[in-house]
C-alpha positions, 0 to 999 in steps of 0.5 A, spaced: 500 500 500 505 504 501 508 504 494 501 506 491 501 512 496 508 514 494 506 514 486 500 518 488 504 524 491 508 526 484 501 526 481 498 530 486 504 535 486 503 536 479 495 537 479 497 543 484 501 546 479 496 545 474 491 549 478 496 555 478 497 554 470 489 554 470 489 560 475 494 564 470 490 562 464 484 565 467 487 571 469 490 573 462 483 571 459 480 576 464 485 581 463 483 581 455 476 583 457 477 589 460 475 596 457 480 600 462 487 599 459 490 600 467 485 594 469 487 590 463 495 591 465 494 589 472 490 583 471 495 581 465 501 582 470 498 578 475 497 572 470 504 573 467 507 573 475 503 566 476 505 563 469 512 565 471 512 561 478 508 556 474 513 555 469 519 555 474 515 550 478 514 545 472 521 546 469 519 550 463 524 555 463 521 558 456 514 559 460 518 562 466 522 567 462 517 569 457 512 571 462 517 574 467 519 579 461 512 580 459 511 582 467 516 587 466 513 590 460 506 590 464 509 594 469 513 599 464 506 600 461 502 601 468 507 606 470 507 610 463 499 610 464 499 612 471 504 618 469 500 620 463 493 620 468 497 625 473 499 629 467 492 630 464 490 631 471 494 637 472 
């Protein structure tokens, strides 16, 4: 019985990471439904961060690298949008 339990543990861990992948996917899809660009960027940033951790967890370096880079792109655009909003208010 212990050998079958030992075989289940890696699958359970894999399922846990799959849930993170699904969450990341849901965040990215939700971000693309936003009409407000700032909200879009924030949700997309959250999805990219989740995908970065997911990629690292499953050993998928291209997934982690690409989404980590996209997270920085989102941060750049969030800062740019906030500065523009501040300049427009003045």
